KEMI-782932 format. One record per residue (C-alpha): residue in one letter; x, y, z negated. Coordinates in steps of 0.2 Angstrom, whole numbers, padded with zeros to 4 digits, always signed. Example, Ala and Ser with C-alpha at 12.3 -4.5 7.8 and 13.67 -1.06 7.14 Angstrom:
BEGIN
A+0062-0022-0039
S+0068-0005-0036
***
This chain:
BEGIN
X+0274+0135+0271
X+0284+0151+0264
X+0277+0150+0246
X+0269+0138+0232
X+0247+0133+0235
X+0234+0130+0222
X+0221+0119+0218
X+0211+0106+0212
X+0207+0087+0217
X+0189+0086+0218
X+0177+0098+0214
X+0177+0105+0197
X+0160+0105+0184
X+0159+0123+0186
X+0154+0120+0205
X+0143+0109+0203
X+0135+0119+0189
X+0135+0134+0199
X+0120+0126+0211
X+0132+0123+0222
X+0130+0102+0229
X+0141+0100+0244
X+0160+0099+0245
X+0160+0111+0262
X+0154+0124+0250
X+0169+0122+0241
X+0181+0130+0251
X+0174+0147+0251
X+0170+0146+0232
X+0189+0140+0230
X+0196+0156+0241
X+0186+0169+0230
X+0196+0162+0215
X+0208+0165+0225
X+0216+0147+0227
X+0222+0140+0241
X+0221+0121+0242
X+0211+0107+0241
X+0213+0088+0238
X+0197+0080+0245
X+0193+0063+0235
X+0195+0045+0244
X+0202+0033+0228
X+0186+0024+0229
X+0184+0022+0246
X+0183+0032+0264
X+0165+0036+0265
X+0163+0056+0272
X+0156+0057+0289
X+0164+0064+0302
X+0153+0079+0305
X+0153+0082+0287
X+0172+0081+0288
X+0171+0093+0303
X+0160+0104+0294
X+0172+0104+0277
X+0188+0106+0289
X+0180+0123+0300
X+0177+0131+0281
X+0193+0126+0273
X+0201+0136+0288
X+0188+0152+0290
X+0194+0153+0272
X+0211+0150+0273
X+0212+0132+0262
X+0225+0119+0265
X+0218+0101+0265
X+0226+0087+0259
X+0217+0068+0256
X+0217+0057+0241
X+0219+0037+0249
X+0208+0023+0239
X+0218+0018+0227
X+0215-0001+0229
X+0232+0001+0241
X+0244-0007+0232
X+0262-0007+0242
X+0271-0018+0230
X+0261-0035+0236
X+0269-0047+0248
X+0252-0054+0249
X+0250-0053+0271
X+0229-0051+0268
X+0234-0038+0256
X+0247-0026+0265
X+0232-0028+0281
X+0221-0021+0271
X+0236-0006+0261
X+0236-0002+0281
X+0217+0000+0285
X+0213+0010+0269
X+0229+0021+0277
X+0222+0017+0293
X+0205+0026+0289
X+0212+0040+0276
X+0221+0046+0290
X+0206+0047+0302
X+0196+0056+0291
X+0213+0070+0288
X+0209+0074+0306
X+0193+0081+0303
X+0197+0086+0287
X+0211+0098+0294
X+0222+0087+0280
X+0243+0090+0281
X+0244+0077+0268
X+0238+0061+0261
X+0244+0054+0243
X+0246+0036+0242
X+0248+0024+0226
X+0262+0014+0223
X+0257-0006+0215
X+0257-0016+0200
X+0272-0022+0198
X+0263-0041+0191
X+0274-0053+0189
X+0288-0049+0204
X+0302-0044+0196
X+0305-0024+0198
X+0318-0026+0210
X+0307-0039+0222
X+0292-0023+0222
X+0303-0010+0227
X+0308-0022+0242
X+0294-0026+0248
X+0287-0006+0244
X+0300-0003+0257
X+0292-0016+0266
X+0276-0012+0266
X+0279+0010+0267
X+0288+0002+0284
X+0274-0006+0292
X+0261+0010+0288
X+0271+0021+0296
X+0272+0010+0310
X+0255+0007+0309
X+0252+0024+0308
X+0263+0030+0325
X+0254+0017+0334
X+0234+0024+0332
X+0241+0042+0335
X+0239+0045+0319
X+0252+0057+0312
X+0249+0075+0308
X+0245+0071+0290
X+0263+0067+0282
X+0260+0054+0269
X+0265+0059+0249
X+0270+0045+0239
X+0265+0047+0222
X+0273+0046+0206
X+0262+0034+0191
X+0257+0035+0174
X+0258+0017+0169
X+0276+0010+0163
X+0268-0006+0172
X+0264+0002+0189
X+0278+0005+0202
X+0280+0023+0205
X+0295+0032+0191
X+0303+0046+0202
X+0320+0039+0202
X+0308+0024+0212
X+0297+0035+0224
X+0313+0046+0225
X+0321+0032+0234
X+0307+0025+0246
X+0304+0042+0251
X+0321+0045+0255
X+0319+0031+0268
X+0309+0040+0283
X+0311+0061+0285
X+0291+0057+0286
X+0289+0055+0270
X+0286+0068+0253
X+0283+0065+0237
X+0268+0069+0224
X+0277+0072+0210
X+0265+0069+0197
X+0272+0078+0182
X+0258+0071+0171
X+0260+0055+0175
X+0278+0056+0172
X+0274+0064+0154
X+0266+0047+0149
X+0279+0034+0157
X+0292+0042+0147
X+0284+0045+0131
X+0284+0063+0132
X+0301+0065+0142
X+0292+0078+0157
X+0290+0093+0142
X+0305+0105+0144
X+0310+0116+0157
X+0329+0103+0157
X+0318+0090+0162
X+0311+0096+0175
X+0327+0104+0179
X+0332+0085+0177
X+0319+0081+0191
X+0321+0091+0203
X+0341+0089+0203
X+0333+0070+0207
X+0324+0076+0220
X+0338+0084+0230
X+0351+0072+0227
X+0338+0061+0234
X+0329+0067+0245
X+0341+0084+0252
X+0332+0101+0243
X+0320+0107+0259
X+0311+0090+0257
X+0308+0094+0237
X+0305+0112+0238
X+0290+0107+0249
X+0284+0094+0238
X+0266+0088+0233
X+0261+0090+0219
X+0249+0086+0204
X+0247+0092+0185
X+0238+0088+0172
X+0238+0085+0156
X+0235+0068+0151
X+0235+0057+0137
X+0245+0041+0134
X+0250+0027+0122
X+0268+0015+0122
X+0258+0008+0140
X+0258+0023+0146
X+0243+0033+0155
X+0229+0033+0145
X+0215+0045+0151
X+0218+0066+0160
X+0214+0079+0149
X+0209+0096+0151
X+0221+0113+0146
X+0212+0114+0131
X+0221+0100+0126
X+0234+0106+0115
X+0244+0088+0109
X+0249+0078+0124
X+0253+0090+0140
X+0263+0093+0147
X+0265+0112+0148
X+0264+0120+0164
X+0273+0133+0159
X+0294+0126+0163
X+0290+0119+0177
X+0282+0136+0183
X+0300+0143+0179
X+0313+0131+0186
X+0303+0128+0202
X+0301+0147+0204
X+0316+0148+0200
X+0323+0136+0214
X+0313+0147+0226
X+0302+0132+0230
X+0284+0133+0238
X+0276+0114+0232
X+0257+0111+0234
X+0249+0110+0216
X+0233+0101+0215
X+0227+0100+0196
X+0218+0086+0193
X+0210+0091+0176
X+0194+0082+0170
X+0183+0092+0175
X+0191+0111+0176
X+0203+0109+0190
X+0197+0125+0198
X+0199+0136+0181
X+0216+0125+0176
X+0223+0130+0197
X+0218+0146+0195
X+0229+0148+0176
X+0245+0138+0186
X+0246+0148+0198
X+0244+0165+0186
X+0260+0154+0177
X+0266+0152+0193
X+0265+0172+0202
X+0273+0178+0184
X+0289+0166+0185
X+0292+0170+0201
X+0291+0190+0199
X+0306+0189+0186
X+0296+0187+0169
X+0304+0171+0167
***
């Protein structure tokens, strides 16, 4: 992975507006836009059949689209209930099985709510849940898709930059999924400048090393927030909440990073991914 990759999470509104109905048509459509990544969404459950996944995966390979996959939202890594822990493992294994025919190389996994637990106990549970998940993937011989733990947008949920860095640092096989919009929400606008991006990248480099930071998975979108954190995803037409991608692009390009940037805008994720890619390439070209 020598250069940053860009693409959408799921299909944009313009994809269906153009008359497309099947995700297997998405790779060709995205490649025609100049994009190089696509994140298949299983947030509400793993429901894609193997034959369909094979067709999507074949099209992605043909058109040079790097596939990733988002595991179900139901996962709660901070839980210590045995039944919930078993379900966590099941959701991840189901996602990993689908990742094979899709050709997905990365799997995004949410952290979990703190609930009535102390933050310390919730983190201890998360470490144990992650260990069990990795063990289950090993035993099932489903190790071809890197687990990427995501930073979260609500303050009541585990998933600050520090918490994700700590969890990922525990095993070299993990990568962070840095959601810049989520971090902006949970910090009340604290991901709005190049200095903010530099501070985040310094934290990651000092915790998980430069190489893993360089190839991080990343989500990006403008997101409305309140005092509790994330409210709803917006598009790049929003000029109120942000965050702005330019400072992130400037700092990441200056450091020679090559992340996979997945755009999660509300309906315009493909078009906004193109805008992100253009900005990033400009910074790489020395116009920062």
